[in-house]
Rosetta silent file (secondary structure, phi, psi, omega in degrees, C-alpha in Angstrom):
SEQUENCE: EVDQAILDVVSSTQFINGPEVKSFQNELANYLGVKHVITCANGTDALQISMMALGLKPGDEVITPSYTYIATTEVIGLLGLKPVFVDCDPDTFNSSPKAIQEAITSKTKAIVPVHLYGQACNMQEIMKIAKANPKQKSLAKLLLDITPILIILIIIIV
SCORE:     score description
SCORE:     0.000 S_00000001
   1 L     0.000  -47.683  178.768  -16.859   24.908   15.842 S_00000001
   2 H   -66.012  -43.632 -179.810  -15.040   25.189   12.537 S_00000001
   3 H   -63.572  -36.669  179.992  -14.653   28.921   12.777 S_00000001
   4 H   -68.043  -41.528  178.003  -13.258   28.597   16.307 S_00000001
   5 H   -59.095  -46.159  177.651  -10.742   25.928   15.194 S_00000001
   6 H   -60.614  -46.927  179.522   -9.544   28.222   12.388 S_00000001
   7 H   -58.265  -45.789  176.453   -9.330   31.182   14.779 S_00000001
   8 H   -53.868  -46.026 -176.006   -7.290   29.013   17.225 S_00000001
   9 H   -66.901  -49.304 -177.075   -4.808   28.092   14.539 S_00000001
  10 H   -64.228  -40.715  179.175   -4.455   31.685   13.220 S_00000001
  11 H   -64.053  -36.670 -178.390   -4.119   33.084   16.791 S_00000001
  12 H   -77.918  -20.109 -172.789   -1.419   30.599   17.687 S_00000001
  13 L    54.299   20.781  174.355    0.487   31.145   14.407 S_00000001
  14 L  -101.474   77.962 -174.788    1.447   27.470   14.546 S_00000001
  15 L   -78.248  -31.724 -175.732    0.453   26.480   11.075 S_00000001
  16 L  -109.708  117.696  178.489    3.022   23.649   10.570 S_00000001
  17 L    55.839   28.309  170.327    2.845   20.762   13.067 S_00000001
  18 L   -72.462  179.239 -176.475    1.129   22.894   15.650 S_00000001
  19 H   -62.518  -41.188 -179.227   -1.228   21.323   18.223 S_00000001
  20 H   -65.704  -38.005  177.914   -4.274   21.607   15.997 S_00000001
  21 H   -66.211  -45.177  178.109   -2.488   20.004   13.091 S_00000001
  22 H   -64.295  -34.085  179.287   -1.185   17.162   15.278 S_00000001
  23 H   -69.830  -38.877  175.824   -4.665   16.691   16.714 S_00000001
  24 H   -62.410  -44.742  177.850   -6.082   16.500   13.172 S_00000001
  25 H   -56.975  -48.201 -179.667   -3.458   13.934   12.193 S_00000001
  26 H   -63.236  -46.166  179.510   -4.292   11.772   15.199 S_00000001
  27 H   -61.995  -40.730  179.616   -8.057   12.033   14.654 S_00000001
  28 H   -65.215  -44.165  179.380   -7.677   11.221   10.928 S_00000001
  29 H   -61.150  -42.348  178.732   -5.461    8.220   11.674 S_00000001
  30 H   -64.562  -42.680 -178.682   -8.012    6.900   14.163 S_00000001
  31 H   -62.690  -43.556 -178.725  -10.864    7.518   11.731 S_00000001
  32 H   -80.664  -15.505 -177.244   -9.014    5.703    8.883 S_00000001
  33 L    72.661   33.268 -178.121   -7.694    2.957   11.152 S_00000001
  34 L  -120.839  162.964 -178.390   -4.104    3.523   10.129 S_00000001
  35 L   -82.311  -31.887 -173.212   -0.896    4.094   12.149 S_00000001
  36 L  -133.122  142.842  172.184    0.382    7.143   10.349 S_00000001
  37 L  -135.899  131.466  176.509   -0.991   10.217    8.664 S_00000001
  38 L  -114.626  112.223  178.503    1.211   12.888    7.188 S_00000001
  39 L   -82.354  148.233 -175.661   -0.387   16.257    6.638 S_00000001
  40 L  -129.670  156.438  178.722    1.021   18.424    3.825 S_00000001
  41 L   -70.616  -26.723 -175.509    0.882   22.040    2.847 S_00000001
  42 L  -164.398  172.365 -178.022   -0.336   21.170   -0.650 S_00000001
  43 H   -65.241  -33.176  177.812   -0.884   18.403   -3.204 S_00000001
  44 H   -60.567  -47.827  177.477    2.623   18.804   -4.667 S_00000001
  45 H   -60.449  -41.417  178.556    4.203   18.010   -1.305 S_00000001
  46 H   -61.589  -40.978  175.695    1.853   15.085   -0.890 S_00000001
  47 H   -62.488  -47.610 -176.527    2.808   13.682   -4.297 S_00000001
  48 H   -64.353  -46.009  178.742    6.540   14.054   -3.553 S_00000001
  49 H   -58.924  -44.328 -176.923    6.327   12.449   -0.123 S_00000001
  50 H   -63.849  -47.543 -176.789    4.297    9.568   -1.451 S_00000001
  51 H   -65.432  -37.225  175.449    6.575    8.873   -4.375 S_00000001
  52 H   -61.395  -41.312 -179.185    9.652    9.128   -2.163 S_00000001
  53 H   -67.051  -22.532 -178.074    8.150    6.660    0.300 S_00000001
  54 L   -80.294   -9.778  177.636    7.628    4.129   -2.508 S_00000001
  55 L    75.115   25.081  179.259   11.354    3.789   -3.154 S_00000001
  56 L   -69.752  145.806 -177.104   11.169    4.573   -6.837 S_00000001
  57 L  -108.480  149.033  174.411   14.608    4.979   -8.452 S_00000001
  58 L   -46.865  132.871 -177.602   15.807    7.487  -11.034 S_00000001
  59 L    97.312  -19.812  178.506   14.884    6.261  -14.500 S_00000001
  60 L   -60.830  141.601  178.857   11.822    4.303  -13.320 S_00000001
  61 E   -90.909  137.751  176.743    8.842    5.010  -15.559 S_00000001
  62 E  -125.896  121.373 -179.449    5.672    6.502  -14.068 S_00000001
  63 E   -84.120  130.203  179.355    2.513    6.499  -16.207 S_00000001
  64 E  -149.988  153.111  179.879    0.426    9.637  -15.839 S_00000001
  65 E   -67.779  150.478  176.359   -2.140   11.400  -18.023 S_00000001
  66 L   -73.786  -19.120 -179.098   -1.032   14.065  -20.432 S_00000001
  67 L  -108.999   92.894 -178.655   -3.912   16.245  -19.226 S_00000001
  68 L  -155.495  170.938  174.974   -3.152   16.972  -15.579 S_00000001
  69 L   -69.346  145.800 -177.156   -1.972   19.706  -13.234 S_00000001
  70 H   -54.144  -29.708 -175.842    1.771   20.458  -13.606 S_00000001
  71 H   -60.044  -32.810 -179.952    2.551   19.201  -10.110 S_00000001
  72 H   -59.739  -50.292 -176.007    2.075   15.560  -11.133 S_00000001
  73 H   -75.713  -36.915  179.988    4.826   15.778  -13.785 S_00000001
  74 H   -54.815  -46.089 -178.900    6.923   18.224  -11.739 S_00000001
  75 H   -68.118  -38.552  177.081    7.337   15.702   -8.931 S_00000001
  76 H   -58.495  -46.765 -179.844    8.060   12.856  -11.327 S_00000001
  77 H   -69.163  -39.475 -178.909   10.847   14.930  -12.920 S_00000001
  78 H   -58.668  -35.943  179.321   12.159   16.270   -9.589 S_00000001
  79 L   -87.796    8.790  179.098   12.765   12.722   -8.407 S_00000001
  80 L    71.942   19.588  177.469   14.563   11.741  -11.609 S_00000001
  81 L   -87.167  164.262 -179.114   11.743    9.492  -12.692 S_00000001
  82 E  -107.658  117.569  178.612   10.607    9.270  -16.317 S_00000001
  83 E   -75.897  136.491  174.687    7.082   10.454  -17.005 S_00000001
  84 E  -115.044  109.280 -175.482    5.150    8.348  -19.563 S_00000001
  85 E   -87.651  137.573  177.527    2.189   10.373  -20.752 S_00000001
  86 E  -124.128  154.777  178.961   -0.978    8.618  -21.788 S_00000001
  87 L   -68.540  157.153  177.297   -4.089    9.903  -23.503 S_00000001
  88 E   -98.826  160.414  173.018   -7.266   10.670  -21.629 S_00000001
  89 L   -70.871  124.337 -173.275  -10.755    9.383  -22.133 S_00000001
  90 L   -66.557  -17.264  178.879  -12.347   12.036  -24.339 S_00000001
  91 L   -85.598  -30.902 -173.553  -15.636   11.865  -22.423 S_00000001
  92 L  -115.373  -20.460 -171.941  -14.240   12.278  -18.904 S_00000001
  93 L    65.862   14.429  176.887  -10.706   13.696  -19.449 S_00000001
  94 L   -91.516  170.991  177.873   -9.529   11.074  -16.910 S_00000001
  95 E   -55.137  130.242  177.415   -6.752    8.514  -17.413 S_00000001
  96 L   -86.682  116.353  179.353   -7.692    6.042  -20.118 S_00000001
  97 H   -51.364  -44.061  179.596   -7.300    2.428  -18.951 S_00000001
  98 H   -58.362  -47.242  179.978   -6.616    1.364  -22.603 S_00000001
  99 H   -65.135  -36.595  176.996   -3.863    3.957  -22.958 S_00000001
 100 H   -63.053  -46.967 -177.598   -2.351    2.886  -19.617 S_00000001
 101 H   -58.633  -43.228 -176.094   -2.291   -0.759  -20.688 S_00000001
 102 H   -72.543  -20.218 -177.881   -0.546    0.111  -23.940 S_00000001
 103 H   -90.138  -14.455 -177.659    2.061    2.247  -22.157 S_00000001
 104 L   -67.784  131.526  174.480    3.289   -0.303  -19.631 S_00000001
 105 L  -128.012 -178.142  177.268    6.888   -1.517  -20.230 S_00000001
 106 L   -66.939  -15.217 -178.739    9.418   -3.431  -18.224 S_00000001
 107 L   -97.509   -5.552  177.741   10.567   -0.148  -16.747 S_00000001
 108 E   -62.305  121.100  177.965    7.034    0.869  -15.553 S_00000001
 109 E  -116.190  -20.188 -177.475    7.049    1.116  -11.760 S_00000001
 110 E  -153.475  155.102  172.253    3.972    3.231  -11.033 S_00000001
 111 E  -125.103  129.026  177.890    0.735    4.559  -12.428 S_00000001
 112 L  -116.754   88.041  176.974   -0.600    7.907  -11.191 S_00000001
 113 L   -69.941  152.856  179.679   -4.145    8.225  -12.458 S_00000001
 114 L  -125.932  121.721  176.110   -5.657   11.686  -12.062 S_00000001
 115 L   -83.163  137.126  178.822   -9.348   12.340  -11.296 S_00000001
 116 E  -134.430  152.637  170.244  -10.800   15.493  -12.787 S_00000001
 117 L    57.618   33.785  179.253  -13.935   17.587  -12.705 S_00000001
 118 L    75.540    9.997  179.956  -15.528   15.480   -9.943 S_00000001
 119 E  -112.947  124.377  177.088  -15.320   12.307  -11.998 S_00000001
 120 L   -76.069  147.324  172.548  -13.292    9.363  -10.716 S_00000001
 121 L   -66.725  162.741  176.264  -11.113    7.409  -13.053 S_00000001
 122 L   -76.960   80.176 -172.610  -12.195    3.843  -13.834 S_00000001
 123 H   -68.294  -33.183  178.416  -10.175    2.530  -10.919 S_00000001
 124 H   -60.964  -45.126 -179.617  -11.522   -0.999  -11.140 S_00000001
 125 H   -71.085  -39.833  176.337  -10.173   -1.334  -14.676 S_00000001
 126 H   -64.458  -39.686  178.339   -6.870    0.443  -13.850 S_00000001
 127 H   -70.961  -33.391  176.063   -6.308   -1.830  -10.864 S_00000001
 128 H   -61.960  -42.366  175.810   -7.077   -4.882  -12.980 S_00000001
 129 H   -62.256  -46.187 -177.987   -4.379   -3.734  -15.434 S_00000001
 130 H   -65.481  -36.680 -175.937   -1.911   -3.072  -12.675 S_00000001
 131 H   -80.503  -32.894 -169.986   -2.465   -6.426  -10.983 S_00000001
 132 H  -105.047    6.582 -175.711   -2.709   -8.651  -14.085 S_00000001
 133 L   -63.517  121.783 -179.864   -0.091   -7.126  -16.340 S_00000001
 134 L   -68.006  -15.334 -179.536    1.997   -9.959  -17.763 S_00000001
 135 L   -80.241  -14.453 -177.044    4.992   -7.690  -18.102 S_00000001
 136 L  -129.548  152.593 -179.676    5.267   -7.264  -14.371 S_00000001
 137 L  -100.746  -31.957 -175.699    5.155   -9.739  -11.431 S_00000001
 138 L   -82.920  152.053  178.717    4.343   -7.537   -8.464 S_00000001
 139 L   -92.198  175.387  178.152    0.830   -6.426   -7.609 S_00000001
 140 L   -61.924  129.554  179.682   -0.435   -3.021   -6.649 S_00000001
 141 L  -100.123  -29.546 -174.975    1.067   -2.000   -3.303 S_00000001
 142 L  -137.913  126.307  172.414   -0.598    1.261   -2.645 S_00000001
 143 L  -149.209  115.897  175.343   -4.008    2.537   -3.552 S_00000001
 144 L  -118.963  159.219 -176.579   -5.824    5.270   -1.810 S_00000001
 145 L  -109.495  163.880  178.668   -8.883    7.006   -3.079 S_00000001
 146 L  -103.273  139.767  177.081   -9.764   10.628   -3.521 S_00000001
 147 L  -122.585  163.468  178.654  -12.623   12.315   -1.766 S_00000001
 148 L   -64.617  -24.312 -174.255  -14.078   15.796   -2.202 S_00000001
 149 L   -94.718  -49.494 -173.418  -12.809   16.748    1.311 S_00000001
 150 L  -103.468  132.012  172.985   -9.419   15.034    1.710 S_00000001
 151 L   -90.236  108.549 -177.355   -6.817   15.069   -1.006 S_00000001
 152 L  -125.618  133.761 -171.960   -5.444   11.574   -0.898 S_00000001
 153 L   -77.458  154.364  171.107   -3.167   10.294   -3.658 S_00000001
 154 L  -117.669  112.981  174.401   -3.673    7.411   -6.007 S_00000001
 155 L  -133.942  128.102  179.620   -0.399    5.753   -6.868 S_00000001
 156 E  -114.673  125.850  176.021   -0.343    2.248   -8.149 S_00000001
 157 E   -93.636  124.730  178.162    2.813    0.212   -8.121 S_00000001
 158 L  -108.358    0.000    0.000    3.008   -2.426  -10.845 S_00000001
């Protein structure tokens, strides 16, 4: 079944928004119980689309780990946002909740934790920080999780 689906896409040469892609989007939206799904060519596009959809403004600070793939920082810079790098947990190499807490300022608008090596960040602690930070009034607006199969972004608005 999978081989046939791949063959159908390759044979049609409709790789971008072709019928198989649209079918996948619809099936995924139904499965997740959401109205919209946007498929992307890569994680960089997904990061850019997500950050653009959040309405972040040039100069807004976005906290992200110093140890990450370049696309995370590339998109932050491309949109005129200011990356604020935080140290990673030395045991997991994931975003350190303590470092995130210490980096939040009045200009912080988002946190982009990065999961590495099959280990998830401590999202409970990071969400607690985002929601309870006394420097900010708004709560987290967007939080999606990452799975081994689907690349779904984690962006927290504080």
